[in-house]
N, C-alpha and C positions, 0 to 999 in steps of 0.2 A: 535567556531571561531578559534580554534587551527589549524584546517585543512587549513584555509585560509592562516595563517602565514606559516605553514609547506610547502604548495605547492601553493603559491600565483600565480606563473606563469601559472600553469596548470589551476587554477580556473579562472584566468583572461581570458584565452583563451576559457575556457569551458562554462562559464555562459553567456547567452545572455542578461540577464536582472537582475535587482536588486530584491531581495526577499522582501516579506512583512517584514517591519522593527519591528517585535515584538520579534526577536531573538529566535523564537521557531521552532521546527521540523527541526533541522539541519540535522537529519537523519530521514528516513521514520518512522512515528509513528507506534507503535506496541501495540496490546491489543486485546480486545474482543468487538464485536458489536452484538446486539441482533437480527437484522432484518432477515437475511436469514434463520436462524434456528427457530426463534420463531414468526416472522411476527407480525401480529396485533391480536394476541390471547388475548382477554380481558375477556374471560369467566373463572373467578377465582372460580366460584362456581363448575363448572363441571371439570375444569382442573387446580387446584390451583398450581400444581408443574411447569407448563409450561406457565402460563399466564404472560402478561406484568405487573409486580408488583414489589414493592420494595423487596419482598422476593427473587425473581429471581436474582436481582442485588446484594443483600447481599450475596447470595450463590455463585454467580460467582466471586465476590470479594474475598471471602474466598478461592476459588479454585486457583485463580491467586496468592494469597499471600502464600498459603500453599503447592502447588504442583509443585513448582520450576519455574513457569512462570515468576514471577516478576523479579527474579534475572537474567533472560535471556533478559529482556527488555520489556516484555509484561506488560505494566503499565496502559493502558487506559481501563476502563470499560465504554462502550458507550451505552447509552439509545437511541433507535431509535423511530420511530413513535408510536403514540397511548398511550403515557404516561399521557397526560393532561386530565383535565376535558373538557366537551363538550363546555363550555363557559368560557370566561374571567370573572374575578371578577368585582365588581362595579367600581373599579378604573382603569379597563382595563388591569390588570395584568394577565399573564398566570398563571394558578394554576394546580398542579398535581391532578389527579383523587383521590378524598378523600378516596374511598374504597380500591383502589389498591396501593396507596402511602400515607397511613395515617400519616406516620412520616414526610412527606415532603421531597423535594429534598435536602434542606440544611442538614438535618440529614443523608441522604444517602451519600452526599458528605463527610461529617465528618467521616462516617464509612469507606468509601473508602480511604480517606486520612490517617486515623489512621493505615491502612494496607500498607502504602507506595505506594499507587496507585493513579490514577487520574480519574476524572469523566467526561465523555462526554455526551452531550445531543443533541436532535434533534429539529430543527425548520424548517419551510417552508415559503419561501418568496411568499406568496399568500393569497388568501381569506381563504383557508383551507389547511391542510396538505394533503398528498396523501391518508391518511387513514380517512380523513373527520373531523379532529380535528381543533381547531382554528389555523389559519396561522398567519404569521407576515406581515401585510400590511405595506406600507411605513411609515405610521404615527406611527406604533408601533415599528419600528426598534430600536430606541434609548432606549425606555422603556424596550424592551425585552433583549437587551444587558445588561442593568443595572441589570435586574432581574437575569439573568444567573450569572453575576459577584457576586451579593450578595449571591447567593446560593452556591458559591464556585465551579462553573463549570470550567473545564480545557480545554474542546474542544467543539466546536459547529459544527454540520453538518447542513448546511442550504440547504434544498431541494428546488424544483422549481415548484411543482404542482400548478395549478390554478393561474398562473401569466403570463403576457405577456412578450414578448421580451423587450419592453420598460421598464416595471417595473423591470425586472431582471437587465437591464443595469444601472438603478438607485440604486436598492436595494442592490445588492451584494457589490459594493464599499462602499455604505453608512453603511452597517453592519460592514465592516472592520474598518471604522473610528470609529463607535460606540463602537466596542469591545476594540479598542486601548484606547479610551477615558475613559473607566471604570478604567483603571490602573491595571486591573488584567490580567495576561498572559493567553490568551485563544487561543488555536490552532483553526484555521478557515478552515473548510472543505466546499468547495463550490460544488454544483451540476450544476452550471451555464453552463459549456460547453456541458454537456450531453443533455441539453434542446435546444441547438443550433446546434446540429449535430456533435459537437466535433472537427470540422475542420475549417480552414480559408476559406473564408473571414469572416464568421459569428463569429468565435472565434479568438480573438487576444491573443495569449499566452504570449506575452511580457507584456501586460497590466494585464493579469490574474495573472502572477507571482508576480506582485506588490501588488495584492489585497488578494490573498488566499495562505494558506500554503499547501493545497492539494485540488485536485478537481476531481470529477467524470467526465470522458470523454465520457462514453459509457453506454450501457444498464445495468440494474441490472443483477447480476449473479443469476443463478438458480442452483438447486442441481442436475446438470447433467454434464457429460463430453462434450456433445454437446455445452452447454453454455460456459464452459471453453474454448473450441476451438474457438468459435465465438469471444470471447474477445481477445484471443491470435492473431487470424487472423487480427482483426481490428487494434490492437495496432501495430503489426509489418508490416502490409501493409502500415500503415501511419507513420512509424517510423521516416521518414525524417522530418516530422512536429513535432511529439510528443517528440522525444528523446532530442532535444536541449532545450525544455521547462523545463525539470526537473533539479533539483539541490538542494543543501542545503536550506531548508526553503520553497521550492515550488515543489510539487511532483504530477506526474500523478497517478491517483488512479483507477486501473482496477477492483476494488470492492473486496469483502470479500474473505477470504480463507474458502472453504467449506469442507476442510479435516476433517474427523471425523463424517460426516453425512451419507447419504444413497446413494448418486449418483455416487461416484467415487470408482474405484477399488484401490488396494494398489499402483499399478504402476502409475495410473492416479493421485493419491494423491501426490506421490513423484514428478510427473511432474509439478503439479500446484505450489508446493512450490519452485521448482527450477526456473520455468519461472517467477514467481512473484519476486523472489530474483534477477534474472538477469535484471528485469525491474526496479529495485530500488523502488518497490511498497511498500506502507504501508502494514504491516502484521496485519490485523484485522481479527481475527478468528471469525466465527459465527457457533459455535457448542456447544453441551452440555458438558461442562467441568466436570460435575458431573459423567458422564458415558462414557467419551471418552475412546476408546480402547488403549491399550499399543502401538500398531503399529502406530496409528495416532498421539499419543502423541510423539513418538520417532521422527517422521518426523518433527513435529512442534517445537520440542525442540533441533533440531540439532544445536550444538553450532557453527560449522564452517559455516553453512548456514546463521545463524543469523549474524555472523561476516561479511560475504560478503554483506548481505542485508544492514547492518548498516555502510558500508564503508564510511569514512568521506569525500572522494571526491564527493560522491553523483552523479556520472555519470551513467545515465541510459544506459543499454546495448542495443545491436542491433542484429538482425538476419543477419548473414554474409554469410550463405550458405543455399541453398534450392535445394536438390537433387531430381532427377527423381525417386530415390528409396524411396522417402517419408521420408528421413532423413533430419533434419534441424540442423544447428549449430548456437548458439548464443554466443556472446562475451560481457563481461562487464569489462572495465578497472577499476582497483582498485588502491588504494594508495600504495606507496612504490614499484611501477612498477609491481605489481602483476596483475593477470587477473583471471576471472572466465569464463570457457567454459561450455556450456550445449549442449550435443548431444541428440537430441530429435527424437523419432520415431513416426511417424503417422501410421505406419503399423499395421495391425490387424491379421497378420498370424502367425509369429513366431519370435523369437529373430533374430536380424540382425547384422552381423559383418560389421562394417563400418571402412574403412581403409583410412587414410589421413596422413598429417604431419603438424607441426606448420608452416612450410614454405608455404604450400598451404593455410593456414589460415592467411597469411600475417604477421606473427610475424617477428621480426628483424632477419636478417641473423647472423649466428655465435653465437646466444644466447643459453644459457643452463638453463633449468628450473628444479626445484624440483616440482613434481606434486603430489597432494593429491586428492584422490577420496573422494568427500564431503560426500557421503552416506556410503561408505564402510570404509573409514578412511585409507585405504592402501596408502602408500607413494611410488611413483615411483621416483627414484633418477636420476638426470643427463639426462634429455631428451633434446636432441639437436634439434634445429629448423629443421634441415634436416632429422631427424630420421622419418622413416615410422612407424606408430603404428596403432593398431586396437582396437576398443571398441565394445563390444557386448551389444546392446540396446534392451530391451524387448519391445513388442508391447505396444503402448501408454506410453512408459516409457522414462526415461532419464538416461544418465550417466553424472555426473557433476564433473568437475575438478577445483581445485584451484591451480594456477601456480605461483610460486615465482622464480624470476630470481636468479641464483646461481653465475653469473659472473658480479660483480659490474661495470666493464668497459663498458658493453653493455646493461645496464639497460635501457629499453625504458621508456620514459615519454609519456603518452597518451594525445591526444587532441581530442576534439569532432568535428566530421565532421558536417558542416552546410549544410544539405540537398543536399549532393553531388549526390545522386541517384546511387552511385556506391557501397554502403554498407560501413561498418565501417572498417577502416584500422588503426591498431596501428602505430604510427609514432615516430621516434626518434626526440626529441627536441634538 
């Protein structure tokens, strides 16, 4: 709430709607989620190390707590689909699979909490989950919310397989009320818009922001660069609709970080991290933290990157330039009149030298900035708005800058453009 006091004028102009009143997710949630890397692997006899079991989550919690992740903000350990038994108990309660989760979810939550972390769980507003496990029908919403609260769950991802649009329109708001009624702070992640095409008129983002803390807008990410690009294309093609919907307490979720898996090169991994950060996206890793490479770990643990992602203003960035040379530029306004710029190359041939100026990117006239390269760490002092500069961007790669104004008299205050169709322009207030 400090950001609201600090910059109330900016927030008043920037936020189109009131966030879910649970006081949670004031910055994008960070942590680990099982789905993309481990899917619905329930064969613990043949593959005990990688199956969906309490052991997997115990081990990932240890890694978050012991390998420097927790201190950087990666605090959620999130269970996805296929954790439950195939049937509810006699009283209608969801129960974990007794062979794969013999200690129960409450014990897992206690283990996670003892390490300074938080536990997330998965449900589905329908007859079945996407993996074929018991879903949450409308008559089970309150019961399931209470069960999750009693177990000590800190986040719920509610999917939408095997449900109709009408059931979703009733069930997603009802679960928000049910979670709040438990008295336990539970971050609420909705898949509702993804099942309705992600765009108006079927999706009302003003209403959604009053119901959910974060929401999946689009298709599931797969372990490939093609998948990452399809998500980036959809989000920024539709940025006039999506960007104003995000803010403290309510975030667009382009899905998991797949850095550290098999489908992305080093440059592509750096690009996903930078683009997710400029989108103010939740940073939910889905990789094996027990075997992650040093290079992938370095990308995911970049402190300045995380600082930018977690900026308290919570303004989602926009694509402001799309060149014929297949170079794109993205801008995210930050608190204290700072900005993040991402120069992104879709080229596949060779490193490209891109030349521009802050004036061409619509920064305020006569301003002077200290620029820090987010990945390299190098600081460029006293860059004036009119100065021409060049950056060399590797194929499928990014150069990312963090810009701080050096002249207090010309510090810009940024406001969010409401679907102007002209791209984002920093403005002096």
